[in-house]
N, C-alpha and C positions, 0 to 999 in steps of 0.2 A: 504494500499500499504506500502511496506517495505521501511524503511528509511536506508540511508547509515550507520548511527550509529548503526543499528541493525545487520549489516552484519559483521560476525566475521573476514573475510578476510580484510575488510576495516579497522577494528580496529587493526589488526595485522600490516598492512601496515602503518597506521597512527602512531602507537607506534614506529616502526622502523625509520620512517622518522623524527619524533619528537626527538628521541634519537640521531640520527645522527646530526641533527641541533644543539642540545644542546651540544653534544661532540665537534663538530667542533668549535662552539663559544668559548668554554672553552680552547681548544687547541690554537686557534688564539689569545685569550686574554693572554695566557701565552707566546706569542711571538714565538711559534713554527710554522715555515712556511712549513706545510705539510697538505695535506688533508687526510680525513679518508680513501678514496680510495687508495691514495698513500701508506699510512701506511699498508693497507690490502695487497697490492702487496708486499711490503717489508717483512711483516710478513710471507706471503706465501712462499716467496723465502728463508727466514731464516729457515723455517721448512723443506723445501725440495729444496736444491740448484741445483738439477738436473731437476726440473720441467719445462715442456715445456710451452710456452706462451699460447697455447690453453687450457692447463690444469689450468693455472693461471686464465684464463677467466672463466672457469667452476667453479672453487673453490670460486671465488669472485663475481660470478653472473653478470659478465660483458661480453660484446661482445669483440671479438678479436681486433677489431679496437680501442676500448677504452683502452684496455690493452697495445696495441702498443704505444698509445699516452702517457699513464701514465709512461710506462717504459722509453720512450724518455725523459720525464721531470725528472724522477729520475736519469737518466744518466747525464743530464745537471746540476742537483743540486749536483752531486757528490756522491749520495747515492748508486748507482749501477754502476758496470762496465759490459760491454757487449763485448763479442768477439765471432767470428764464431767458431763453434765446428769443430774440425779437421776432424772427421769422417763423419759429415753431414753438408756441407757448407750452407745448407738452414736454419739451426737452430743456435740459439745463446746460449752461455753459460752466464748466468746471475749470478753475484756474488755481494754480499753486500760489500761495501767498509767499511773502518773504520768509515767514517762519517755516513754511512747507519746503521751500528751497534749502533753507538752513538745515532742516532735519535730514534731508537727503544727503547733504554734504557731510553732516556730522556722522551719519551712519556709514559712509563709505569706508573709512579705515577698518571698522569692525567687520564689515562684509568681507573685505579683503583678507583679514586675519582668519575669519571663520572658514572661508573657502580654502585658504592655504592649509589650514589644519586638516580639513576634510580630504584634501587632495594630496596630503603628504605621502611620500613614497609611491606615488602613482606617476608614471612617466607621461610625457606629452603624447607619445605614441599610443599608450593605453587609453588616454582621454579621447584621442582622435578615433580610435577603434570603438569606444563606447558610444560616442556621438553617432558614428556610422551605423552601429547596430541598433541603437534606439530609433534613428531615422528610418531604418528598414522596417522595424516593428510598426511604427506610426504609419508608414506608407502601406503596409500590408492590411491594415484595418481601416484605412480611410477610403 
C-alpha cells in the first residue's frame, strides 16, 4: 500500500506549507506585522496596479472571498488605498500607499534570507530541473 510520503504531490504540498510556516515565523520574529498572504497580495498589486480582484485571487491561488478579506485588512493597516473606478462602479482601483511600498521593501531582506535557507545545499542545476519538472506537471493538467 502506498504511503503519503511516497506521493510526490504530498511532498510538494508539505514543502510549500513547511516553507510558509518557516517564513512566517521569521517575519513575525522580526516584528513585521504582515502575513505571507498579505505580502503576496501587495506584491501582486505592485507588479500590476490595474489588476482586478478576481485576477489577484487566481494569481495567489486564493478564492475571491479570501482576497476581499485580505484587501480589507491591508486597507485598514494603511498599506493599500481603494477607490471605485470611475468607468466601472462595480470595481475598485487598488493602489499601494507609501506604507505599502515601505513594507514590501522592509520584507525583502527577510524573503531573501528565508529563500537562501530553504535552498541551501541545492544546486542551480537542481533548481532548474525542479522548475522544469513542475512546469511539465502544470502543462500536463492544464
